[in-house]
C-alpha positions, 0 to 999 in steps of 0.5 A: 567413104567414097575417098577410101574406095577410090584409094583401094582401087588405086592400090589394086591397079597399081599392083596389077600394073606392077605384075604386068610390068614384071611379066612383060620384062620376062617375056621380052627376055625370052624373045631376045633369047629366042630371036625369030619372027613369030616370037617377036610378033607374039610379044609385040601383040601381047605388049599392045594388049596389055597396054590397052587393057591398062589404059581402059581400066586406069581410073582418071584422077587417081591422085587424091584431091585435098578435101574441102571442109564444109565448115570453111565455106560456112565460115567464109559466108558468115564473115561476108555477112559480118562485113556487109552493111546493115540492111544488106540481104545475103540472098539479094545478089551483088546488086543489092549489096552494092546498093547497101554500100552506096547507101551507107556512104551517102548516109556518112556523107550527110552526117558530115566528114571528119572536119565536122566531127572534130568541130562537134567534138570541140563544141561538146567540150566543157570549159574546164576541158578547153582550159586544160587543153589550152594550158597544155600542162602549164602550172603557173600563169600571171595575168594583168587585171586592167583591160583583161579581167576588169572593164577598166583599162587605166589606174584612173578609172579604178579610182572610181569603180572596178567591175569584172567583165562578165564574159571572162568570169567562167574562164577565169574561175576555171583557170584558177582551179587548174593552175597557180594563178597570179593577178597583177594590177597597176593602181595609184592608191590603197582605195583602188586596191580595195575596189579591185579586191571587192570586185574579184570577191564578188564573182567568187574568185576567193571562195572554195580556195580557188585563188589566194588573196595574196596572189593578187599583186599591185604595183604603181608602174609598168616596170613593176608589173614586169618585175613581178612576172620575171620573179614568178617565172610563169608558164603563161603571161597575159598582158595588154602592153605590147612592150611588156609582151615583147620584153618578156618573150625570151623569158616566158614560154607562152603569152597572150597579148590582148588587143582590140584587133589589128595588132601585128605579131610580136614573137612566135610564143606571143598569141595576139587575141581580142580577149582571154575568153576568145583564146580559151574557146573552141575556135583555138582548140587544135 
């Protein structure tokens, strides 16, 4: 309502100003037509009087100002409250708000930074998730049995007994579920083959269709193991022989070279590890 009254007053004084301007112009025309001192003085006095009257009655700030919607201020206050940390009072002043921000930063620091968050996330991953991450979409793997899956590391030992390493069982079962797994062992007789198959069956590798028995391959030489791998064309191969890993490096995309420690690098695509389960653990997750 106040804005409409101000606008009406502005229009009124604009009309008065225009009327005075017209009358003043007529007066000046008359003065110039009748050039004498008295008429000129009267005209000047009238002009000064009119100017002073207009100045006294002029409304300051006649130009209309943009209206500020009260709701805009309320929305801004609401947004500020939303951005403020929890526990910060809106009527506590800038000091309290700064204290709340500092407290939230301190609490975040105490909980651990991004690096610690990544470690916690890795620790919470299941074995199945870690295996899938490390395989990175690969669908076929070949793996040497002796010294990797079995406690025994030579064909002569397998002639007497065959035992699957307990630490590798969970990872081995998950690999068999995730991709097409082939196991290769170098043995010297049929009895050794029977011992190896019995050890794998004892840990449940053949149950529930995890691994086909026909995917356990036996050979009598290191060359025979290399030939099996070349024919199968896997995405991954796991072996303890440095010579075999080096020879297969150009043909197999990824390899694990299982060594007791201190082994030198072989090729960029050959990862040197102490065990299969070490590689499929949170320590190697990116």
